[in-house]
C-alpha positions, 0 to 999 in steps of 0.5 A: 500499499502506497504510503503518504510520502510516496514511498511503499511499505516492504512487505514483511517476509514470512518468516519474519518474527513479526509474522511468527508472533502475530496473534491470528485476528477473529480467532478465539485466543485460548492462553493455555496453549501458549507456552509462556516459557518458549522461544519462538524464532529464538536464539539457542540459550540466554548466552546467545540471546543476550549476545543477540539483543546487543547486536541489534543495537546499531541498527536500532540505533540508526533506524531510530536517527533516520526516523528522526531526521525524516521528520524534519523534512515533513515524514510525520511517521512514528512508532508507537509500542503498546506494552500489555501484561500481567504484573511483573510480565516485564513491561518495566523491564522491556522499557529499561533494557529494549528501550534503552538501546535507543537515544532517549531524546527521540522516545517518548515514554508514558506509564499509564496508572488509575485514572485521575479525576480529571481524566475521568471526566473525559472519554477514555480515549483522551489520556491517550491522545495526549500522549502519542508520540510526535514525528520522528519519534518512538512511543512507548506505553506501559499499559495503555487504552487496553486498561479500559477493557481489562481491569474495567471489564474484571473489576466491572467498572463499567456497563458490559454495553458500554465496554462492548463499544470500547473495543470498536472504538479502539479499533477505530482509533488504531486505524486512524493512527495508522492512517496518519503515519503511526506504525502500532506495535502491540506486544502482549507479555505472556507470563504464567502462573507460576513465573508470576508467583516467583517474581513476586517472591522475589521482590518479597525476600529482597528488601531493595525490590520492596518498593516494586511491591504492592499488597494489591498484586496479591489481590490481583492475582487471585483474579488471574482467571478473570484477566486471562479471559479478559485479555483472551477477548482483546486480543481477539478482538482488537488485532487488526491489519492496521495494529495487530496484537503480538504474543511474547513468552514472557517467562524468560527475560533475555527471550523477552527482550529480543523478541521485542527488539527484534519486532521493533527492528522489523518494523523500522526496517519495513519503514525504511526511513531515510536522511532528507537531502540537504537544501543548500549547496555543499561545495559552496558551503565548504568552500566559505567554511574552509575561508573562515 
């Protein structure tokens, strides 16, 4: 499909990681059928995974710089990484280890908590639209608008009739983003019930991690089946051609980091941003500079 700037998107190869991890659209999703400790398409082991992730850094940084540079010449394209998952699935770890591969000045990171009183006075997408990345930027959402069909469903915060409409509102919203040059990369971090328990215990056993522990985590864990059902519905109803979901097994942190780095690389390579040409006479500028 031709883009607004005249260039064409390169079609992803079927052997790409995004093809391997993409959630099938329109089908019933059963999360118990997915192994949270699997490493689909990944390196052989942790050591190889860490090395492979580090090796992606120069190419990711180059593409990020090209994307930002292109925006100075009017290219409106940008990337939005949406991270969703149960507590301890690694949303914060992804921001630290994956987004750390980029130049932070070109990233816009937003962690969404419970809505403020002001935000509650607006439609649920209002606060999301205020946090979107600008042209040339890479935006990262630690939680997102999907909280309004996840916790809202589990906690019954809104009537089911309104909840049902929100899925379609989300699809229309994400289509509008794609039409405006936003590449939306939605990642569901799939962690197992057992691994979450282990990570919560690690936080309790390490005083330096107590700040990350919340008593509410135990209560939320007690609602695990309801959350899994809510995620299954959201994945089924909101994976589209404009904004598909990718399911990343998250029990192995090294694989999680490698997979998300690889997904971002594939999307940036598809965008194929280029440095804009200078609007000045290079030879004349050189002559004047040498004369100083």
